[in-house]
KESEPA-448273 format. One line per 5 residues: number of its first residue (from 1); their letters; for each residue x negated, y negated, z of N, C-alpha, C. Coordinates in steps of 0.001 Angstrom, whole numbers, plus 500000, padded with zeros to 6 digits. Last residue first. Example, Ala and Ser with C-alpha at 12.3 -4.5 7.8 and 13.67 -1.06 7.14 Angstrom:
! KESEPA-448273
2 = SA = 487150,502250,507080,486330,501060,507140,487100,499970,507870  486810,505690,507800,487700,504500,507800,486800,503300,507800
! end
This chain:
! KESEPA-448273
243 = XXXXX = 534482,649299,889236,534773,649475,890453,535407,650838,890903  532681,648313,886980,533148,649687,887165,533372,649813,888609  531842,646062,885636,532869,645765,886784,533469,647205,886953  530396,647734,882831,530573,646472,884015,531812,646619,884584  529139,650876,882395,530436,650182,882344,530307,648907,883273
238 = XXXXX = 525886,650886,880867,526818,651428,881955,527912,650458,881912  524363,649896,878845,524642,651484,878594,525572,651826,879888  525615,646650,877460,525037,647434,878532,525270,649055,878524  525895,643492,876392,526018,645045,876061,525268,645637,877162  526909,640932,878558,526007,641475,877705,526409,642831,877609
233 = XXXXX = 530356,639606,879115,529031,640168,879572,528259,640656,878484  532137,636640,878544,531870,637854,878195,530434,638273,878663  535057,634958,879747,533694,634892,879543,533261,636343,879394  537859,632566,880031,537261,634020,879953,536088,633812,879489  540868,631116,881041,539639,630936,880870,538799,632381,880654
228 = XXXXX = 543531,631629,881211,543342,630313,881028,541854,630173,880706  545246,634604,880367,543891,633980,880618,544068,632501,880431  546815,637896,880106,546744,636352,880284,545480,635784,880749  547674,640667,878115,546663,640167,879128,546872,638584,879072  549370,643470,877584,549467,642069,877554,548582,641723,878585
223 = XXXXX = 548600,646643,875866,548686,645894,877347,548523,644286,877284  549987,649623,874469,549444,648255,874352,549805,647375,875721  548759,652639,876294,549977,651673,875874,549510,650395,875660  546854,654248,877128,546964,654027,875609,548001,653293,875328  546682,654466,879977,547350,655529,879513,547555,655435,877792
218 = XXXXX = 545485,652157,880759,544659,653353,880850,545381,654540,880288  546398,649747,877980,546219,650250,879593,545552,651559,879565  544668,647975,875650,545591,649157,875881,545404,649382,877375  544412,645571,873006,544093,646026,874245,544919,647009,874691  543372,645790,869465,544224,645605,870553,543925,646030,871986
213 = XXXXX = 541299,644264,867077,541774,645379,867754,542797,645004,868833  539309,643350,864419,540423,642971,864977,540952,644291,865974  535920,642592,864020,537016,643651,863876,537951,643251,864826  533678,640615,861872,534567,640972,862984,535529,641885,862761  530455,640937,860817,531845,640956,860285,532570,641298,861760
208 = XXXXX = 528083,639185,862868,528378,639980,861781,529914,640033,861426  526494,636052,863976,527434,637257,864111,527696,637880,862802  523495,634889,865389,524469,634965,864100,525335,636137,864471  521664,634992,867378,522920,634663,867593,523845,634688,866555  519247,636225,866659,519268,634769,866433,520706,634085,866889
203 = XXXXX = 519741,638720,866961,518850,638159,868020,518722,636573,867835  523263,639277,866371,521865,639517,866166,520905,638832,867037  526372,640290,867463,525316,639201,867213,524080,639823,867094  529417,641883,866439,528079,641883,866957,527413,640590,866568  532829,640778,867335,531802,641051,866390,530512,641176,867155
198 = XXXXX = 536329,641071,867731,534976,641559,868374,534156,641525,866963  539400,639926,868858,538453,639959,867632,537126,640254,868158  542609,640948,870091,541339,640270,870105,540450,640597,869020  546060,641093,871592,544895,641301,870573,543710,640544,870721  548028,640585,873047,547461,641807,873263,546332,642016,872392
193 = XXXXX = 548312,637422,875117,548104,638104,874025,547944,639497,874255  548575,634110,876415,548974,635561,876416,548889,636102,875175  547264,631497,878330,547510,632027,877015,547839,633512,877168  547580,628435,880567,547351,630064,880275,547834,630358,878683  547008,626313,882181,546843,626333,880819,546528,627877,880221
188 = XXXXX = 547990,626816,884751,548182,625577,884057,548124,625550,882546  547321,629027,885785,548617,628953,885758,549106,627448,885002  544781,629900,885884,544996,628916,886928,546420,628371,886803  542981,632728,885363,544089,632196,885036,544232,630941,886275  540232,634871,883627,540761,634130,884773,542034,633186,884389
183 = XXXXX = 538669,637864,882869,539782,637100,882583,540118,636244,883813  535866,638881,881108,536252,638688,882476,537297,637625,882257  535241,641383,879051,535812,639981,879096,536407,639848,880391  532302,643438,878637,533520,643176,879386,533795,641784,879232  530565,646333,877134,530959,644905,877552,532204,644574,878227
178 = XXXXX = 528622,649268,876366,529939,648642,876972,529549,647159,877131  528038,651865,873985,527593,650615,874759,528918,649957,875421  527468,655114,872997,528303,654261,873367,527658,653093,874310  526743,657545,870313,526648,657024,871605,527447,655603,871760  527219,658519,867750,528272,659148,868847,527927,658463,870203
173 = XXXXX = 523802,658331,867233,525107,658461,866752,526001,659060,867629  522519,655931,869631,522519,656933,868804,523742,657235,868269  521559,652706,870071,522785,653353,870181,522700,654456,869194  519300,650803,871690,519333,651760,870716,520683,652570,870920  519240,647457,872521,519832,648765,873002,519990,649691,871950
168 = XXXXX = 516976,644832,873060,517561,645747,871915,518033,647122,872697  517310,641931,874923,516791,643508,874861,517636,643998,873690  518275,639479,875433,517603,639752,874052,517093,641040,873934  519514,639039,877837,520282,639661,876887,519819,639749,875521  519259,636276,879906,518665,636873,878874,519618,637582,877953
163 = XXXXX = 520712,636870,883168,520198,636226,882151,519451,636991,881299  523479,638789,884208,521968,638783,884167,521788,637785,883109  526790,637256,884781,525840,638112,884450,524425,637850,884320  528072,634902,885577,527616,635939,886546,526930,637140,886155  528793,633624,883227,527791,632855,884280,527292,633919,885431
158 = XXXXX = 528868,635426,880255,529419,635286,881653,528357,634590,882592  528994,633412,877193,528285,634505,877903,528875,634185,879508  532154,632163,875760,530755,632248,876335,530203,633392,877065  534072,633121,872895,534081,633125,874409,532459,632995,874758  534990,630938,870480,534273,632310,870716,533813,632110,872335
153 = XXXXX = 538475,629952,869486,537108,629710,870298,536375,630983,870648  540470,630301,868241,539535,630356,867407,538139,630070,868033  543539,632349,869126,542431,631192,869476,541514,631460,868391  545172,634362,869043,545137,633606,867935,544114,632370,868174  543303,636454,871308,544696,636237,870562,544346,635659,869420
148 = XXXXX = 539946,635683,871510,541138,636192,872168,542469,635792,871596  536840,636598,870249,538082,635704,870351,539215,636383,870722  533384,637217,870886,534789,637810,871012,535743,636402,870999  530385,638803,870095,531260,637501,869952,532754,637831,869704  528807,640588,872763,529587,640400,871499,530286,639257,871441
143 = XXXXX = 525383,639687,873583,526726,640048,874097,527670,640021,872742  522232,641196,873031,522982,639977,873519,524382,640604,873986  522335,643909,870705,521675,643017,871480,522594,641834,871874  521901,647224,869125,522711,646036,869448,521903,645240,870593  520650,649550,866908,520471,648865,867986,521423,647585,867994
138 = XXXXX = 521238,652825,865500,521138,651451,865261,521023,650764,866715  520932,656163,864155,520860,655197,865093,520715,653909,864718  523280,657557,861739,521947,657134,862016,521843,656325,863230  525670,658115,861181,524845,659292,861275,523540,659005,861505  528156,656210,862978,527411,656542,861843,526412,657566,862112
133 = XXXXX = 529727,655266,865060,530377,656312,864277,529463,656647,863127  528886,654233,868177,528313,654215,866884,528763,655379,866106  531219,652245,869895,530818,653576,869662,530171,653699,868191  531951,650038,872712,531480,650336,871173,530904,651591,870956  534540,649176,874533,533584,650391,874436,533186,650212,872910
128 = XXXXX = 535173,646560,876830,534953,646943,875599,533885,647979,875375  537815,645957,879256,536525,646684,879024,536376,647183,877442  538934,642829,880259,539011,643807,879182,537631,644571,879080  539790,642495,883902,538960,642088,882512,539380,643205,881484  540235,641430,887157,540743,641785,885851,539917,641592,884620
123 = XXXXX = 539207,640707,889605,538389,641688,888863,539192,642054,887427  542511,640895,891338,540985,640386,891251,540037,641285,890408  545277,641188,888909,544502,641590,890114,543070,641018,890003  546410,641366,886416,546973,640573,887466,546392,640730,888789  545015,644466,885688,546078,643454,885230,546549,642616,886504
118 = XXXXX = 542818,646392,885820,543293,645517,886813,544124,644352,886624  541930,646301,882253,541905,646811,883657,542096,645864,884684  542477,647323,879155,542762,646253,880099,542817,646816,881497  540135,648495,876940,541035,648990,878006,541234,647713,878970  539343,649060,873588,539447,648013,874567,540393,648462,875720
113 = XXXXX = 536967,650213,871288,538250,650399,872064,538222,649545,873382  535429,650432,868065,535788,649579,869439,537053,650191,870105  532812,651386,866048,534245,651533,866435,534360,650880,867813  530319,650591,863749,530664,650498,864970,532215,650707,865111  529526,650217,861169,529394,651593,861614,529881,651687,863121
108 = XXXXX = 529938,647564,860657,530631,648351,860000,530631,649773,860509  527756,646481,862273,529013,646248,862532,530087,647167,861871  525073,646879,861818,525734,645959,861199,527031,645548,861680  522631,647327,864340,523886,647779,863911,524586,646487,862993  519212,647179,863048,520308,646545,863778,521458,647144,863165
103 = XXXXX = 517223,650382,862696,517816,648975,862208,518970,648518,863063  514351,651965,863638,515642,651805,863892,516297,650350,863748  511730,652003,863735,512330,652347,862489,513833,651992,862611  510700,651320,866229,510486,650251,865343,511343,650556,863852  511076,653592,867582,511986,652737,867603,511934,651514,866702
98 = XXXXX = 508870,655080,866392,510162,655546,866027,511165,654439,866248  506799,653472,867391,506769,653586,866227,508356,653915,865664  507313,654063,870258,507303,652630,869791,507569,652677,868144  506632,656671,870383,508081,656253,870718,508380,654938,870055  504029,656776,869785,505053,657415,869074,506464,657014,869201
93 = XXXXX = 502959,655234,871815,502957,654680,870467,503860,655356,869650  503640,657187,873998,504050,655672,873905,504060,655035,872571  502106,659406,873309,503798,659482,873269,504184,658052,873072  499375,658877,870979,500048,658869,872231,501427,658728,872213  498178,660783,868440,499061,659619,868658,499575,659888,870169
88 = XXXXX = 495319,661746,866411,496041,661696,867763,496897,660711,867982  494309,663508,863675,494973,662189,864084,495783,662504,865469  491695,664818,862057,492570,665042,863099,492988,663649,863583  490624,666561,859223,490971,665254,859761,492084,665431,860720  488143,668113,857153,489052,668329,858459,489416,666924,858990
83 = XXXXX = 486920,670167,854399,487326,669022,855111,488238,668995,856028  484398,671759,853000,485497,671987,854059,485714,670419,854465  483337,673152,849784,483453,671896,850833,484612,672335,851665  480866,675259,848353,482187,674806,848571,482126,673358,849478  478313,676184,848030,478929,676181,849261,480317,675796,849497
78 = XXXXX = 477635,675455,845292,477807,676889,845761,478448,677134,847047  477958,673020,843099,478221,673269,844832,478666,674621,845235  477654,673836,840527,476959,672837,841105,476840,672610,842628  479446,676033,840282,477944,676119,840079,476982,675077,840560  481419,676117,843462,481248,675946,842024,479631,676057,841659
73 = XXXXX = 483445,677483,846134,482292,676991,845418,482077,676876,843951  486841,676182,847033,485845,677052,846538,484592,676539,846005  487748,674294,849921,487539,674318,848498,486521,675435,848024  489865,673556,852437,488574,674212,852049,488774,674645,850579  491097,671296,854694,491223,671749,853355,489759,672315,852989
68 = XXXXX = 493324,670594,857581,491864,670989,857123,492079,671604,855502  494671,668412,859715,494634,668819,858263,493268,669325,857896  496359,667864,862638,495113,668282,862039,495405,668847,860715  497877,665739,865082,497910,666195,863746,496647,666700,863091  499308,665174,868291,498011,665591,867432,498459,666150,866125
63 = XXXXX = 501526,664990,869671,500543,664143,870082,499352,664283,869188  503350,666717,868692,503753,665326,869160,502661,664526,869170  501781,668270,865727,502477,668115,866962,502835,666778,867456  501308,669869,862742,501706,668649,863247,502291,668860,864654  499176,671229,860541,499646,671514,861817,500002,669952,862396
58 = XXXXX = 498102,673018,857779,498728,671549,858204,499518,671771,859500  495591,674285,855911,496373,674563,857178,496802,673020,857662  494977,675550,852744,495374,674343,853584,495997,674772,854935  493005,676455,850053,493757,676879,851282,493829,675702,852302  492875,676620,846688,492839,675641,847765,493604,676189,848888
53 = XXXXX = 491868,677077,843585,491836,677946,844900,491733,677021,845946  494447,675718,841474,493079,675785,841931,493123,676541,843296  497493,677796,840778,496646,676535,840803,495287,676793,841146  500581,679095,842237,499347,679114,841380,498730,677776,841190  501453,679202,845615,501905,678818,844327,500374,678902,843561
48 = XXXXX = 502715,680284,848523,501823,680314,847710,502278,679908,846553  503621,679922,852112,504166,679807,850715,502895,679772,849815  502979,680069,854812,502777,681255,854009,503179,680969,852624  502994,677623,856304,504075,678438,856197,504240,679693,855410  500405,676531,855713,500531,677048,856995,502004,677898,857147
43 = XXXXX = 499705,677808,852248,499862,676736,853352,500222,677532,854442  497654,678552,849525,498444,679103,850571,498437,677850,851694  497490,679050,846133,497429,677950,847313,498073,678575,848371  495235,680813,843903,496490,680685,844704,496164,679582,845683  493200,682163,842308,493815,680931,841984,495114,680783,842484
38 = XXXXX = 489898,683461,843670,491305,683718,843122,491877,682174,842830  487753,683293,844704,487594,683154,843386,488875,683235,842780  487637,681811,847926,487640,682942,847137,487543,682449,845637  486801,680613,851211,487056,680250,849869,486825,681476,848831  488785,681689,854053,487530,681846,853259,487875,681407,851689
33 = XXXXX = 489762,680094,857110,490136,680273,855821,488868,680544,854912  487564,681625,859822,488592,680730,859334,488954,681144,858015  485398,682893,860669,486750,683656,860704,488011,682731,860131  483368,681392,860653,483667,681756,861891,485117,682366,861929  480489,681069,858435,482064,681402,858429,482499,681982,859696
28 = XXXXX = 477910,680904,858396,478461,680021,859087,479982,680138,859074  476839,683370,857176,476708,683224,858495,477515,682063,859202  477561,682510,854530,478218,683653,855036,478005,683604,856667  475758,680400,854067,477192,680157,853949,477857,681243,854747  473231,681627,854442,473652,680736,855308,475242,680289,855241
23 = XXXXX = 473410,683324,852106,473218,683908,853405,473682,682853,854365  473551,681324,850106,474497,682310,850076,474532,682980,851501  470843,680197,850463,472245,679287,850529,473283,680189,850826  469160,682193,849989,469263,681727,851289,470456,680852,851426  469451,682510,847105,469873,683683,847945,470017,683071,849630
18 = XXXXX = 468784,680012,846078,470162,680349,846088,470488,681426,847019  466126,680195,846528,466755,679144,847254,468333,679525,847299  465549,682547,845112,465155,682566,846423,466085,681295,847328  465968,681205,842652,466769,682471,842877,466559,682577,844426  464081,679200,842631,465460,678965,842373,466224,680072,842899
13 = XXXXX = 461565,680508,842519,462034,679745,843746,463412,679248,843465  461766,682087,840005,461878,682834,841315,462116,681899,842457  461679,680098,838203,462844,680767,838334,462837,681460,839607  460466,677001,838457,459877,678219,838784,461327,679012,838988  461134,674420,838115,460858,675137,836977,460310,676461,836994
8 = XXXXX = 464028,673564,840064,462686,673682,840031,462277,674269,838685  466718,671498,841033,466426,672773,840219,464726,672633,840129  467996,670612,844149,467087,670193,842811,466479,671309,842268  471255,670640,845382,469951,671357,845172,469110,670781,843904  472998,669198,847987,472512,669002,846586,471168,669878,846562
3 = XXX = 476023,669544,849726,474568,670141,849565,474099,669868,848198  478014,667850,851999,477724,668016,850581,476191,668368,850375  480810,668093,854257,479336,668227,853914,479204,668558,852578
! end
């Protein structure tokens, strides 16, 4: 609020107007921060510093932020000025804004482990666990780009997996996501290896840097796997083929 007073030529009228203004100003103070003639700055955490007389209350909550500033009166503005601004954010919008700030995992912050499950049995697969070893969250999408052994063929998406795979999965620091390589053999065109290469895909299908790793059994011993055909599932927060 801004109050402007027009001076008159009558000194008594000016004095009376000023007296009424001071009385009204004192009556409108409801116990909040008072404007004084000192030269300190006070904040909500109690810290003070020298400067112009400004008292600020800054309160931030999950869904509401209020900032109030009160300045001292001057000769041209005896009442001072009080400014308040309140911003409200719904939890849904706050979560969306936070998610929008998460970047895609580049690959160098991800560590992989591969477990060979159900060797030579129905449901045989390589369980891929990707762990975010960075200090910041990032997201993955689609399914990993995988090449088995010394082959140069990138495995296709599993025909038995859910379609799509364009969803972004946020992986917090230390968090894990899972994929699996389903292995099939027909004994006519089999390949055998203990190694594979894994890379992340972005939403356009392009891949990042690949990481070479080995497959291990449940006891941490290198495990040889055989395939004539293989396919990969989407990243998921739950283990696929978790029989």
